Wavefront OBJ file of the C-alpha trace (Angstrom):
o trace
v 61.639 25.429 81.486
v 63.181 28.222 79.440
v 66.752 29.098 80.407
v 67.055 32.740 81.449
v 69.715 35.031 79.997
v 72.676 35.278 82.389
v 71.924 39.008 82.873
v 68.319 38.291 83.762
v 67.056 36.734 86.947
v 63.881 35.178 88.164
v 61.473 37.497 89.922
v 58.491 36.754 92.093
v 55.585 39.197 92.107
v 53.157 39.082 95.043
v 49.926 40.874 94.199
v 46.938 41.577 96.427
v 43.805 42.851 94.693
v 40.083 43.340 94.993
v 38.147 40.126 94.277
v 36.820 41.172 90.854
v 35.822 38.432 88.401
v 38.489 39.415 85.861
v 41.233 40.465 88.285
v 43.648 37.692 87.244
v 43.364 38.755 83.603
v 44.053 42.364 84.618
v 47.124 41.262 86.538
v 48.483 39.174 83.656
v 48.138 41.923 81.024
v 51.220 44.007 81.901
v 53.449 40.911 81.836
v 52.636 40.339 78.157
v 53.360 43.986 77.328
v 56.818 43.724 78.943
v 57.636 40.435 77.188
v 58.000 38.549 80.468
v 57.862 34.778 80.570
v 55.568 33.607 83.360
v 56.958 30.351 84.691
v 54.363 29.810 87.420
v 51.130 31.405 88.661
v 49.327 30.779 91.921
v 46.034 32.599 92.471
v 43.588 32.450 95.373
v 40.400 34.470 95.515
v 37.865 34.901 98.302
v 34.917 37.222 98.806
v 37.204 39.852 100.357
v 40.465 39.719 98.368
v 42.500 38.024 95.656
v 46.152 37.042 95.980
v 48.466 36.111 93.114
v 52.077 34.988 93.116
v 53.757 35.024 89.715
v 57.227 33.632 89.046
v 58.678 35.385 86.017
v 61.816 35.091 83.884
v 63.020 37.276 81.057
v 63.220 40.603 82.900
v 66.286 42.509 84.007
v 65.961 44.217 87.422
v 64.992 47.613 85.952
v 62.195 46.135 83.830
v 60.980 44.100 86.809
v 60.699 47.284 88.883
v 58.912 49.038 85.998
v 56.469 46.133 85.831
v 55.910 46.356 89.595
v 55.037 50.028 89.215
v 52.698 49.332 86.291
v 50.967 46.552 88.200
v 50.383 48.917 91.120
v 48.416 51.155 88.721
v 46.110 48.379 87.491
v 42.498 48.905 88.613
v 41.654 46.629 91.568
v 45.294 46.040 92.565
v 45.923 46.936 96.206
v 49.608 46.065 96.698
v 52.504 44.601 94.735
v 55.714 43.205 96.215
v 58.705 42.155 94.155
v 61.438 39.713 95.132
v 63.896 37.281 93.635
v 62.417 33.918 92.810
v 64.490 31.357 94.669
v 63.290 28.490 92.472
v 64.167 30.327 89.280
v 67.458 31.780 90.506
v 68.612 28.256 91.260
v 67.510 27.091 87.809
v 69.489 29.899 86.140
v 72.867 28.450 87.259
l 1 2 3 4 5 6 7 8 9 10 11 12 13 14 15 16 17 18 19 20 21 22 23 24 25 26 27 28 29 30 31 32 33 34 35 36 37 38 39 40 41 42 43 44 45 46 47 48 49 50 51 52 53 54 55 56 57 58 59 60 61 62 63 64 65 66 67 68 69 70 71 72 73 74 75 76 77 78 79 80 81 82 83 84 85 86 87 88 89 90 91 92 93
């Protein structure tokens, strides 16, 4: 695992979206633009919704919030929650 900068923390993004075929690709796009390192992705999709949890390193808190806002503007995305990633925060010590 990549060691995060001491000024950067792990973040966990919880995304709920419409169950489109390419919804995971749409969700991943903004992370690349922001230069975030995705440490883990979990994605579940049913006929009614898609849920993704992404653990990310390489973002300071302001950039993480900016990414949350950008994700909320992605077509098909319904909601985005942002929190500290407990697994990654522990790894940063």
